[in-house]
N, C-alpha and C positions, 0 to 999 in steps of 0.2 A: 481658356481655362476650363477644365472639366467640371461639371456640376457634381453636387453631392450624390445624386442618383447614379451618375456614370461611375463615380469612384466606388460606390457600394456594389454595383454590378460587377465591376472589375475585380474587386476583392473576392466576391462570391465565385467568380470564374476561376481565379487563381487557386482558391481553396479546393475547388473541385478537381483541378488539374493535379494539385498536390496529393490528393487522396489516390488518384490513379497511379501516379509515379511511385508512391509509397507501396501500393499493392503490387505493382510490377516488380519492384525491388525485392519484396518478400517472395514472390513466385520464382524470380530468377535465382535467389539464394537457395531455395529448396531444390530447384533443378540443377544448380551448380554442384551441389554435394553429390548427387547421383552421377552427373556427367564426369566429374573429377575422378570418382571411384572407377568408372569404366575406363577412362583414359589411362589411369595409373595401372590398372590391371592388364591393359593391352600392351604396355611398353615391354615388360619382360618377355612376353611371347614373341613380339615382333623382333626384338633384339636377339632372342635365341634362334629364330628363323634365319636371321642374317648370319649368325655365327656358323650354323650348319651349312648354309650355302657357301660361306667363305671356305670352310674346310673341304667341301666337295669340289669347289672350283680349283683349290690348290692341288687337288689330287689328279686333275686331268693331265694326261701326258702331254709334253711339249709337242707342238706340231699338230695336235688334234683340236679340231674346232668344236667348241661346246654348243649347246642349244642356242638358238637365235636370240632368245630373251636375255641370255648372258653375254654372248659375244657381240651382239648387235650386227648392224649391216656394214660396219666399218666406215660409215660416213656420218656427217652431221649437217647435211645440206638442208634437211627439213626437220623442224623441231615442233613438237606439240606441247603446249602448256595447259595443264589441267588447273583451272582456277576454282578453288574450293572456297565458297563463301556461304552465307546463310540465306534463307528464304525470307526472313523478317528483318526489319530495321530496329531502330531505337536501341542500338547497342554500341553507342559511341563511335570510336574510330576503328572498330573491328573489321568491317567490310572495306572501308576506304584504304586502310593500310595494306590489305592484300591486293586491292586493285592498283594502288600506287606502285607496289613492288612489281606487279605484272606489267604495267605500262613501261617501267624502266627496263625490265628484262626484254620486252618486245623490241623496244627501240635499240637496245644494244645489239640484239641478234640481227635486226634488219640493217643496222649500220655495218655489220660484218658480212652482209650479203646472204644471210640465211633466210630461208622461207619459214615463216612462223604460222602456226595454226593454234586456235584456242578451243578448248572444250570447257564449258562453264558448268560447274556443279553448284547449284544454288541460284536463286532468282536475282539477288542483289548484284552479284558480280556481272551477270548478263546485262542487266539494266544499265550499269555504269560503263561497261565496255562497248556496248552496242553502237553508240554514237560515233566513237573514234575508230574502233577496230571491228565493226560489224562484218566486213568482208572476210575477216580472218576466222570468225567463229564457225566451226563445223558441226557443233551440236551443243545441247544444253540438257540438263536434268535437274529436277527439283526434288528435294528430300521431304516429301509430304507426310511421311509417317511420324507419328508423335514420339515414338521411341526408336532411336537409331539402331539398326541391326546389321549383321554381317552381310545379309542378302543385298542391302543397299550398296555396299562397297563391291560386292562380288559382281553385281550387274555392270558397274562402271569398269571393273577390271576385265571382264569378258569383252566389253566393247573396245577397250584399249588393245587387248591381245588380237582381236579380229582386225582392227584397223592397221595394226603393226604388221600382221601377217599379209594383209593386202598391199603393203608397201606404201601406205599413206604418209608415214613419217619414219625418221631414223632414231630420234631421241624423244622420250616423253618425260616431262617433269611436272610434279604437282607443287603448287604454291598454297600454303595454308598457314594458320596461326598455331604455334606450339604453346600449350598452356604451361605457364610458370606459376602464376597466382591470380587472384581475382583482379589485381591491378596491373599485371604484367603478362602480356602475350607477345611472343616473338615470331615475326614473319619468317617462315622457313621454306626453303626451296629444296625439294628432294627428287633426285633422278630415279625414276621407276624402271624405264626401259632405255638401254640395256641396264642390267643391275650394276650399280656403282659400288665397287668394293674398295675400301681404303687401302692404299698402297702398302703402308707399314704393316697393317694387320694381315694383308695378303701374303707378304713376304714371311711373316712369322708363322702363318699357317702352312705355307709351302715348305718351310724348314722342318716342320714336324709331321708332314703328311705321310711319311713312310710308316708311321706307327699304325695307321688305319688301313683296313682292307674293306672294300665295299662290294656287296653282292645284292643286286646286279651292279654293273659298273657305274661310275660317276655320271656319265652322260644320261643314262636311263633314269637315275634317281633325280637328276637336275631337271630333266624334261617333265617329271611328275610334280616336283616341288615348286619350280619357278612360277608357273601360273597361279599356284596357291599363294605363294609369297606376294605376288602382285596384289591379290585381294586382301591379304593381311596388312600390307603396308598402306593400301588405300583406306582400309578400315581404321587403322591407327590414325591416319591423317584426319579422317572425318570425326573420330572421337576427340582428338585434340582440338579440332575446330569447334565441336559442340561445347566442350568445357570452356574454351576461350570466349565463345559467344555469350554464354550465361554469365561468366565473370565480367565481361565488358558491359553487358546489359545491367547487371547489378550495380556496378560502379557508376554507370551513366544515370541510372534512375535515382541513386543515392544523391548524386550531385544535383540532379533536377529537383529533388524534394527539398534539399537545403536552399537552393536558389529560389524556389517558390516561397519558402519561409521568409527569406530576406525580402523578397518583393512584397509579401503581405505586410511586413513590418513597415516598409516605406510607404505603401499605400494607406495603411491605417494612420500613419503620422500625417500624410498629406490630407487625408479625409478630416482628421481632427482639426488641422490648421484651417482648412477651408470652412468647416462648420463654425469654428470660433470667429473667423473673419465675417461670416454671414451674420452671426449673432451680434457681433460688435457693430456692424453696419446698421442692423435694424434698431439697436439701442440708440445709435447716433441720430437716426431719422426720427425716432420717437421723441428724444430730448429736443431736437431742433424744432419739431412741430409744436411741442409744448411751449417753448420759449417764444415762438412766433405768435402764439395765441395770447 
């Protein structure tokens, strides 16, 4: 049974931890507002870029091969998965949910006889995947900047384009958390290379493509826009991840603060009972000693 001093030290320790988790919750809440605004502002631009590419792709004459980033290699033998996680922990199941989805996807692809490669963006994803899939990881990058910028995504996009041009993979997919709310983040898998266009939307755009005339032709415009779109879509994924990370951290720290409060109450109750038992024992010893005299 712990002594009164042990219980007192334990209560003091939990109170200190509670102060830290409460402060982290407040910091995450402040960062969440800014990250959410950035993510919401990037969505219309990324969606608009997809619509432009859809219209341009629909205008390519039949039998004409488009740029490689659009048409692809025609094969799916080697696939690259970009695992976007955070560099820091203490954010609940944010990182583990992405890693879990990646593990599942890797096993499914390997079962189908596909060669899989991993590119880790964020330290936590690399650390969790290294033990099981270390041989599949071809590179990693950490987002060390305090404020996420387009140059961070552009660097990753340039690396992807260069690796694709060198023939290192046929299909590239990014796995990240899409931000819905502070308590809801959805693991999303988005194909980046070749550009995945919804079939229904493509047919609708193809039906109305005769209305537009492009100068220069569609292939030249696509060759210019597709690499930029790769950076835009990667930037959107990183912004969604940043907002999801802060939302998950705020929720996790809020739960930790409340759990610490519950623990403090239980420890105080135990401390009071132990103290009362010690006082009662001393009184009994004094009374017993007086009666013996």
